[in-house]
C-alpha positions as CSV (number, residue, x, y, z in Angstrom):
1,M,-142.7,72.1,217.2
2,S,-141.5,71.3,220.6
3,E,-138.9,73.3,222.5
4,W,-136.7,70.2,222.7
5,F,-136.7,70.1,218.8
6,W,-135.5,73.7,218.6
7,M,-132.8,73.0,221.2
8,W,-131.7,70.0,219.3
9,L,-131.7,71.9,216.0
10,S,-129.5,74.7,217.3
11,A,-127.1,72.3,219.0
12,F,-127.0,70.3,215.7
13,A,-126.1,73.4,213.8
14,L,-123.4,74.3,216.2
15,T,-122.0,70.8,216.2
16,Q,-121.8,70.8,212.4
17,L,-120.1,74.2,212.4
18,V,-117.5,73.0,214.7
19,E,-117.0,69.3,213.8
20,T,-117.4,69.3,210.0
21,P,-114.3,71.5,209.3
22,V,-112.2,69.2,211.5
23,Y,-113.2,66.1,209.7
24,A,-113.1,67.8,206.3
25,Y,-109.5,69.0,206.9
26,A,-108.4,65.6,208.2
27,L,-109.9,63.6,205.3
28,A,-108.7,66.1,202.6
29,R,-105.2,66.1,204.0
30,A,-105.0,62.3,204.4
31,R,-106.8,61.1,201.4
32,E,-106.2,63.9,198.9
33,R,-109.9,64.0,198.1
34,S,-111.7,67.2,197.1
35,L,-112.6,69.4,200.0
36,V,-116.2,69.4,199.0
37,V,-116.4,65.6,199.2
38,C,-114.6,65.6,202.5
39,T,-116.9,68.3,203.9
40,G,-119.8,66.0,203.0
41,Y,-118.3,63.1,204.8
42,G,-117.6,65.4,207.8
43,F,-121.2,66.5,207.9
44,L,-122.3,62.9,207.6
45,A,-120.5,61.8,210.8
46,S,-122.4,64.1,213.1
47,A,-125.6,63.8,211.1
48,I,-125.5,60.1,212.0
49,T,-124.6,60.4,215.7
50,H,-126.2,63.7,216.8
51,P,-129.9,62.5,216.5
52,V,-129.0,59.4,218.4
53,V,-127.4,61.4,221.2
54,W,-130.4,63.7,221.5
55,W,-133.3,61.4,220.8
56,V,-132.4,57.8,221.6
57,I,-129.8,57.9,224.4
58,P,-132.0,60.1,226.7
59,A,-134.7,57.3,226.5
60,I,-132.1,54.8,227.8
61,V,-130.1,56.9,230.2
62,P,-132.2,59.6,232.0
63,L,-131.0,63.2,231.8
64,S,-131.4,63.4,235.5
65,R,-128.2,61.2,235.7
66,Y,-126.3,63.8,233.6
67,E,-122.8,62.5,234.2
68,L,-123.7,59.0,233.0
69,F,-125.8,60.4,230.1
70,F,-122.9,62.6,229.0
71,A,-120.4,59.7,229.2
72,V,-122.6,57.4,227.2
73,A,-123.6,60.0,224.6
74,E,-120.1,61.3,224.0
75,G,-118.6,57.9,224.1
76,F,-121.1,56.8,221.5
77,A,-120.4,59.8,219.3
78,L,-116.7,59.5,219.6
79,V,-116.5,55.8,218.7
80,T,-119.1,55.9,216.0
81,E,-117.6,58.8,214.2
82,A,-114.1,57.3,214.6
83,L,-115.3,54.1,213.0
84,L,-116.8,56.0,210.1
85,M,-113.6,58.1,209.6
86,R,-111.5,54.9,209.7
87,A,-113.8,53.3,207.1
88,L,-113.2,56.3,204.9
89,G,-109.4,55.7,205.2
90,L,-108.5,58.2,207.9
91,R,-105.6,57.1,210.0
92,R,-105.7,58.1,213.7
93,A,-109.4,58.4,213.3
94,L,-110.0,58.1,217.1
95,L,-107.8,61.1,217.7
96,W,-109.5,63.2,215.0
97,S,-112.9,62.2,216.5
98,L,-111.7,63.1,220.0
99,L,-110.5,66.5,218.7
100,A,-113.8,67.2,216.8
101,N,-116.0,66.1,219.7
102,S,-114.0,67.8,222.4
103,L,-114.1,71.1,220.4
104,S,-117.8,70.7,220.0
105,V,-118.4,70.2,223.7
106,V,-116.1,73.1,224.7
107,V,-117.5,75.6,222.2
108,G,-121.1,74.6,223.1
109,S,-120.4,74.8,226.8
110,L,-118.7,78.2,226.5
111,L,-121.5,79.6,224.3
112,R,-124.2,78.3,226.7
113,A,-122.4,79.9,229.7
114,W,-121.7,83.2,228.0
115,V,-124.8,83.8,225.9
116,G,-127.3,81.1,226.8
117,W,-127.1,79.4,223.4
118,P,-127.5,76.7,222.3
């Protein structure tokens, strides 16, 4: 498998570790659903957006224009995940999505700077 695939897989794992608990907490708190179900929904949000960010958007916006790529990719993830959370009944879904995605970017950036992963 390609190096790009392994980079994506490690970034996907980190994204899930960071974002899923945020969404699970928000949904469980707001909807009084089981934490297991809410964790599944939280996982689903990034499972939908992350492959698009890594595999589709770079074909549209070249990585050589990183600032534009970053804005388009994160904007897509933020809005798409917020729409999913809102459809699941989460109020202030855009704020929860902003929190989840911001944490993911910060944690990923810090880990890359400190230990070179992901």
